[in-house]
C-alpha positions in Angstrom: 19.8 24.3 -10.7 19.0 20.5 -12.3 16.3 18.4 -11.3 16.3 14.7 -12.0 13.2 13.1 -11.4 13.1 9.1 -11.3 9.8 7.6 -13.2 7.5 9.0 -15.6 4.7 7.8 -13.8 1.9 10.8 -12.3 4.1 12.4 -9.5 6.9 12.1 -12.2 5.4 13.5 -14.8 3.6 16.4 -13.2 6.0 17.6 -11.4 8.3 17.5 -14.7 5.6 20.4 -16.1 5.2 22.1 -12.9 9.1 22.5 -12.6 9.4 23.6 -16.2 7.5 26.5 -15.4 10.2 28.1 -13.2 12.4 29.9 -15.2 16.7 28.1 -15.0 15.1 25.3 -13.6 16.8 21.8 -16.0 14.8 19.1 -15.7 15.9 15.5 -16.5 13.2 12.2 -16.7 14.8 8.9 -15.7 12.3 6.1 -16.7 12.0 2.2 -16.9 9.9 3.1 -20.1 11.9 3.0 -23.6 8.5 4.0 -25.6 8.7 7.2 -23.5 11.8 7.4 -23.8 11.8 6.7 -27.5 8.6 9.2 -28.2 10.7 12.3 -25.8 13.8 11.6 -28.6 11.7 11.2 -31.2 10.3 15.5 -31.5 9.7 18.1 -30.1 6.2 17.0 -28.5 5.4 18.6 -25.2 3.9 17.3 -21.9 1.0 18.4 -20.7 -0.5 19.2 -17.9 -4.4 19.8 -17.3 -5.8 22.1 -14.4 -9.3 21.9 -12.2 -10.0 25.2 -14.3 -9.7 23.5 -17.6 -5.7 25.2 -18.3 -3.2 23.3 -20.2 0.7 23.5 -19.2 3.2 21.8 -21.5 6.5 21.6 -21.1 9.4 19.4 -22.8 11.7 17.9 -20.1 15.1 18.6 -21.3 16.0 14.8 -21.2 14.1 11.4 -21.2 15.7 8.0 -21.3 16.6 5.2 -19.8 20.3 5.8 -19.5 21.1 7.3 -15.5 24.5 8.0 -16.9 23.0 11.2 -18.8 19.9 11.6 -16.2 21.8 12.1 -13.3 25.2 14.4 -15.0 25.3 17.9 -13.2 22.1 16.8 -11.1 21.7 18.8 -8.2 19.1 17.2 -7.1 17.2 13.7 -7.3 13.1 13.7 -6.8 12.2 9.9 -6.7 8.2 9.3 -7.5 8.7 5.6 -7.9 6.9 3.2 -5.6 8.2 1.7 -3.2 9.0 -1.7 -3.6 10.7 0.1 -7.2 12.9 2.5 -5.1 15.8 -0.7 -3.6 15.9 -2.1 -7.5 16.3 2.2 -8.7 18.2 3.4 -5.6 21.2 0.5 -6.4 21.2 1.7 -10.5 21.7 5.3 -10.0 24.4 5.1 -7.0 27.4 4.9 -9.7 26.4 8.0 -11.5 25.3 10.3 -8.7 27.7 13.6 -9.2 30.2 13.1 -6.0 32.3 16.6 -6.5 29.3 18.2 -4.0 26.4 18.3 -2.4 23.4 16.2 -4.2 20.0 16.1 -2.1 18.6 12.8 -3.2 14.9 12.4 -2.2 11.1 10.4 -2.5 8.2 11.7 -3.0 6.3 10.9 -1.0 9.5 9.4 1.8 7.0 6.6 3.6 8.0 3.0 3.7 11.2 3.8 5.9 12.6 5.4 3.1 15.1 7.2 4.7 16.2 3.2 6.3 16.5 2.2 2.5 18.6 4.9 1.2 21.2 5.4 3.6 21.4 0.7 3.3 21.7 1.6 -0.4 24.0 4.9 -0.1 25.8 4.1 2.5 28.9 5.1 1.5 28.3 7.9 -0.8 29.0 11.1 2.5 28.0 13.1 -0.4 24.4 13.1 -0.6 21.7 14.3 1.7 18.9 12.0 2.2 15.4 13.5 2.3 11.9 13.6 2.2 8.4 14.6 1.6 5.8 14.3 3.8 3.0 13.9 1.0 2.7 14.3 -2.8 2.5 17.8 -3.6 -0.6 17.6 -6.4 -2.8 14.9 -7.1 -2.9 13.4 -10.7 -4.4 11.4 -12.3 -5.6 9.8 -15.5 -1.5 10.4 -17.0 -0.6 9.0 -20.8 2.5 7.9 -20.3 4.5 10.8 -22.1 1.8 12.7 -23.3 -0.5 14.2 -20.2 -2.3 14.1 -16.7 -4.4 15.3 -14.9 -4.1 17.6 -12.0 -5.9 16.9 -9.2 -5.9 19.4 -5.8 -3.0 21.1 -4.0 -1.5 20.8 -0.9 -1.4 24.2 1.0 1.8 23.6 2.6 4.8 21.1 2.1 6.5 19.5 4.6 10.3 17.4 4.4 12.5 15.7 6.5 16.2 14.8 6.6 17.5 11.5 7.5 19.2 11.9 10.8 22.7 12.0 9.9 21.8 15.3 7.9 23.1 18.5 9.3 20.8 22.0 9.9 22.6 23.3 7.0 21.8 20.7 4.3 17.9 21.5 5.5 18.0 25.5 4.8 19.6 24.3 1.4 16.9 21.6 1.0 14.1 24.3 1.7 15.7 27.0 -0.6 15.4 24.6 -3.3 12.1 22.8 -2.9 10.8 26.7 -2.8 11.8 27.5 -6.6 10.0 24.4 -7.6 7.0 25.1 -5.7 4.6 27.2 -5.0 3.0 25.8 -1.7 5.7 27.0 1.1 8.1 23.8 1.8 8.6 23.7 5.8 11.1 21.5 6.9 10.3 18.7 10.1 12.3 17.4 12.9 12.4 13.8 12.9 11.6 11.6 9.4 9.6 9.7 11.7 7.5 12.5 11.2 6.6 11.1 7.1 7.1 7.4 8.4 4.2 7.5 10.6 2.0 10.1 8.6 -1.3 8.8 7.9 -1.4 8.5 4.2 -1.9 5.4 1.8 -0.8 2.6 4.1 -3.9 2.9 6.2 -6.2 4.4 3.8 -6.0 1.9 0.7 -6.4 -1.1 2.8 -9.4 -0.1 5.2 -11.6 0.8 1.4 -10.5 -2.8 -0.1 -11.7 -4.8 3.4 -14.8 -2.6 3.2 -15.5 -3.7 -0.4 -14.4 -6.8 -0.9 -13.0 -8.2 2.3 -15.1 -11.0 4.1 -18.8 -10.1 4.7 -18.5 -7.3 2.1 -20.8 -6.5 -0.8 -18.4 -7.7 -3.6 -16.4 -10.5 -1.7 -17.2 -12.7 -4.2 -19.0 -10.5 -6.9 -17.4 -8.8 -9.3 -17.8 -5.4 -9.9 -20.3 -3.7 -12.7 -19.1 -0.7 -13.9 -15.6 1.5 -12.4 -16.1 2.9 -9.5 -13.7 5.9 -7.5 -11.6 4.9 -4.9 -13.4 7.7 -2.3 -16.4 9.1 -3.5 -18.1 5.6 -3.7 -15.9 5.3 -0.5 -18.2 2.7 1.7 -19.5 3.7 5.4 -17.4 1.0 6.5 -14.3 1.5 4.8 -14.1 4.9 6.8 -15.1 3.4 9.5 -12.0 1.1 9.6 -9.8 3.9 8.0 -10.9 5.6 11.8 -9.3 3.0 13.5 -6.7 2.1 12.0 -5.9 5.4 12.0 -6.0 5.6 15.6 -3.4 1.9 16.3 -0.9 4.2 14.1 -1.2 7.6 16.6 -0.9 4.8 19.1 2.8 4.2 17.5 3.0 7.4 17.2 2.9 8.1 21.2 4.9 4.5 21.7 7.5 6.4 19.4 7.8 10.1 21.4 7.9 8.0 24.7 10.3 5.4 23.8 12.7 7.8 21.8 12.2 11.2 23.5 11.3 13.1 20.7 8.4 14.9 19.5 6.4 13.8 17.0 3.1 16.0 17.6 3.1 17.1 13.4 1.5 13.5 12.9 -2.1 14.5 13.3 -5.3 12.1 13.6 -5.7 11.8 9.7 -9.2 13.9 9.2 -7.5 16.6 11.1 -4.6 16.1 8.4 -6.9 16.1 5.3 -8.5 18.6 6.6 -5.4 21.2 6.8 -3.9 19.9 3.1 -7.0 20.8 1.2 -9.0 23.2 2.9 -12.5 24.5 1.5 -11.7 21.9 -1.0 -13.7 19.6 1.1 -17.1 20.3 0.7 -18.8 18.1 4.3 -15.2 17.3 6.6 -18.2 16.3 9.6 -16.6 13.0 10.0 -14.2 10.7 8.2 -17.1 9.2 6.0 -18.4 12.7 4.7 -14.6 14.6 4.2 -13.7 11.3 2.2 -16.7 11.4 -0.4 -17.1 14.8 -1.0 -13.1 16.2 -1.2 -13.1 17.9 -4.9 -9.4 17.0 -4.6 -10.0 13.5 -4.4 -13.1 13.5 -7.1 -12.6 10.7 -9.7 -9.6 9.1 -8.5 -10.5 5.2 -9.3 -9.8 2.1 -7.8 -7.8 -0.2 -9.1 -9.9 -2.5 -11.2 -9.4 -4.8 -14.3 -11.9 -7.6 -16.3 -12.6 -10.2 -14.8 -10.8 -13.1 -16.1 -13.2 -15.7 -15.2 -16.4 -13.8 -16.5 -18.2 -10.8 -16.7 -17.4 -7.8 -14.6 -15.2 -6.2 -13.2 -12.3 -7.1 -9.8 -9.6 -5.6 -8.0 -6.0 -5.7 -9.8 -3.4 -7.3 -8.1 -1.3 -5.8 -9.9 -1.9 -2.1 -7.8 0.1 0.0 -5.6 -2.5 -1.0 -3.1 -1.2 -4.0 -2.3 2.9 -3.9 -3.5 3.2 -1.1 -2.3 0.2 0.3 0.7 0.6 -3.4 2.1 3.4 -5.3 0.9 5.7 -2.3 2.2 3.5 0.3 4.4 1.5 -1.7 6.6 3.9 -4.2 6.7 6.8 -1.3 8.6 4.1 -0.6 10.4 3.2 -4.2 11.9 6.6 -4.4 12.6 7.1 -1.2 14.0 3.8 -2.2 16.6 5.2 -5.2 17.6 8.9 -3.4 18.7 7.3 -0.6 20.8 4.5 -3.2 22.6 1.6 -1.7 20.8 -1.9 -3.6 20.0 -2.5 -2.6 16.3 -6.3 -5.2 16.0 -7.5 -3.0 12.8 -4.6 -2.7 10.8 -3.2 -6.6 11.5 -6.2 -7.6 10.4 -6.2 -5.7 6.9 -2.5 -6.3 6.6 -3.1 -10.6 7.1 -6.2 -10.4 5.4 -4.8 -8.6 2.0 -1.6 -10.7 2.4 -4.0 -13.8 1.4 -6.2 -12.3 -0.7 -3.5 -11.5 -3.0 -1.3 -14.9 -2.3 2.3 -13.4 -3.2 3.3 -10.6 -1.3 6.6 -11.1 0.9 5.7 -11.3 4.5 7.4 -9.2 7.3 8.9 -5.8 7.1 11.4 -4.6 4.1 15.1 -5.8 4.9 16.5 -2.8 5.3 14.2 -1.8 8.6 17.2 -1.3 10.8 17.1 -4.7 13.0 18.0 -2.4 16.5 15.6 -0.2 15.9 13.9 1.9 18.3 17.1 0.6 20.8 19.8 2.3 18.5 18.0 5.1 16.9 
């Protein structure tokens, strides 16, 4: 089986190493980094992943490069790990090079931010392409040295995937078989892609913490940070409380979607329950959202995106972070739009979304242009 991974970042790197531990798996990596491509082409260097128990897993990808034709040749499954803001351009780039003589499974990990709508629009003329997404990343990955090594954090106990509504049950069964060859955790097929779109995740989590750190009245509203800090083990109480409010509003969007569309989205559980089920014993204290976030060993060491303060000493939030360009400009924007169309009030999500847009100053307004204009009426 040939897997093509689009993106040599943390998730792409880690998945490459893990997949190559399995016999009979060929892995090609399509990257935009000429440095990573040249490093692979220049020798026999191995990609490495360091586990929590200090084991080193090593593998050499079968191909790493910037040529989509070479990367996608004879691919059976394509996994897009690039952030949401990069996916529209990526899909247009790879479309002409996808195999046409058989089914090819083109999915995103994670599959949030309306990936199913984006891919259906970008690949509308490719009837042999099966569109899918994964609910969340299978493993936490961080501290990447591109083309060399990455640290592997906590793993999910179970993985969930969904197909675009246009796909068949047979395609779903085939996808599960392929993914179970690649991952140790069991893979379950969800009933509707909205179960992924509405899964509570980064679009709720990162904006809430940012607001509690540097938003109105926050400790670092007008003060640079003295030292690096971690997203979750340093999460303030106010961030956890705001996250709970945003999560409750996301559940309201879920219930309204169920009522309007006549579907069952009960797998979209409150965030605290999702995290407990995903990480289990890796969480030391799950009594509250605050204690859960700060004691989840799977999250330990994941730093918030800080860069040197250009106007003086200390550190400031990186405006180029995915927290802005993916979680807010795509993830939160989509939730706000869905809530508006479903007549659901989401004051906490809307507050963090508007503040983040104002703070950043360069994010597009409104939902991504691939969201169907007739949703939910024509769903």
